[in-house]
C-alpha positions, 0 to 999 in steps of 0.5 A: 581311934584304935580301930581307925589305926589298925585299918589305916595300917592293914591298908597301908600295908596292902598298899605297899604290897601292890606297890612292891611288885615288879612291873609285868613285862612286855610280852606278859601283858601282850598274852593277857590282852590277847586271852581277854579279847579271845573270851570278848570274841566267844561271849560274843559269839555265843549271844549272836548264835543264841539270839540269830543276830546275824539273821537279823542283821541279813534281814534289815538290810535286805528291807533297806536294800529293796526301799532303796532299789525301789527309789532308784526305779522310781527315779529312773522311772521318772528320769525315762518318762521325762527323756521320753520325748527324745527317743528315737521310737515314731509314736513317742516322737509323733506330736498332736496339738488337739484331743482330734490329733491323738484320737485320729493317730490312735485310728490311724495305728490300730494303737493296742488298749488295755481297757481297766475297770474297777474291781475289789477297789483296785483296777482290773484288766477287762479287755486288751483291745485296739482301736478301730474308729471314733463317733464323735466323742465315742471311741470304738474298740476291737477286742483282741483278748476278753479278759474280764467281761462283767467289766465291759457292761453298758454304763460301767467305767473304764481308763483305756491306757495306750503307748504314750504320746506327746499333746502339745508340752504334756505327755498323754497316755489315756482317757476315761470313758463309760461302756456304751455298748459291747459285743464280744464279736463286734467289739465296744463303744466307749464314751470318753467322759474326760480329756487324754491324761497320763494313768502309771500302768502298774499301781503296786511295785512288784518286788522279787522274792529273793530267798525262796525259803521266806514264803510258803504258798498253797492254793486250792480252786474254789467253785462258787462264793459260798465256801467253807474256809475251815472246811477247805483248810481241814479236809482239802488237799492243796491244788498247789503247793510252794514250800522250799526248805532250801533256797532256790536260785532266781532261774529254777526248774523247781516251783517257786514265787517269782514275785509279788506286790500288795495287789498279787502274785507270780509263781511258777508251779504244777498242779496237782495231779488228778485235777484239771488245769488252773485257768485264767478267771478261776477264783482261789483261796491262797494262804501264804506264810511269810516269814518275819525276821523281826519276829522270827515267826511266819505270818499267816495270810488267808486270800480270796484271789482270782487266776489273771493269766496261766501259761506254761513254763515247760517241764511240766510248770505253768506260770500263773499269775493272781489278783487279790480281791479280799483277806479271809479271817483265818481260823485261829487254831489253824494260824500255827498249823497251816504247813507242817513243821511251820514251827521248826522252819521259823526256828530253823531261818532264826537260827541258821547253823 
């Protein structure tokens, strides 16, 4: 009982003391509020720099932007396809009523046709040809450019894509067939196994590389399929190297990656001095590092690929396109040492100055 009285008197004294304090003037309240706000800002700035929140937010917004851009692009392409019949191009205005009408039109105009075969689970350009005649259900073509001759052997299934036309109320731009015969000088005879339909020319959507620091490339040319990955990674100098430590403008005259998709990539670069230039159908091994903002590290990829095109881009540079054929296993001991300063590059991207 005595202790309770002492506590109540003591607490009452403290309460009366606070009640007796004069109220703070308005300028003093504002001053303390500004100090509190400054402290909060300093704490927030410390954690933002420590954990790279700005970089994470930027990367997240970039991903969302590309997804939105892809959706808008697909929607635009769909709208263009729906309105294609109203365009003023003669090939789009022309309309046939039977398959024979389409065949006659292809022969009469010498229509350019892309012949594509199947390889490694994806479409591959076999040749660029023109339609020169028909023999019943067979279509005769003359080659303008043979790209992948091994896909043109008799019995191979191919897809032939030409400029869009109208067949009745639907759009057509392709047919499927089998190679009946093929010679480089006389062309090929393709037996149609389907009616005319519509096939999208591009299987995978290409994405531009917005920041050149986010992707690193090494390329080695291989002569045969019995290559040794460990020996190449340990001892061979890359024939092509793209390792930009600073971001580059879109139309840079320095080596850079142009675009990339699930099926391949395009780049502008130069071949190491002392070796022959890279040309179409060369087989290569591509080592890629792609920065993953969520993990704040580079993800390595090792891919067996083929050169699909190579042409000069001026200033000693070459524009090259590669088709991915299959993924290769990366030796665990090499995952973090494929590029010099790999960990430092990731740290700099995660914590920009």
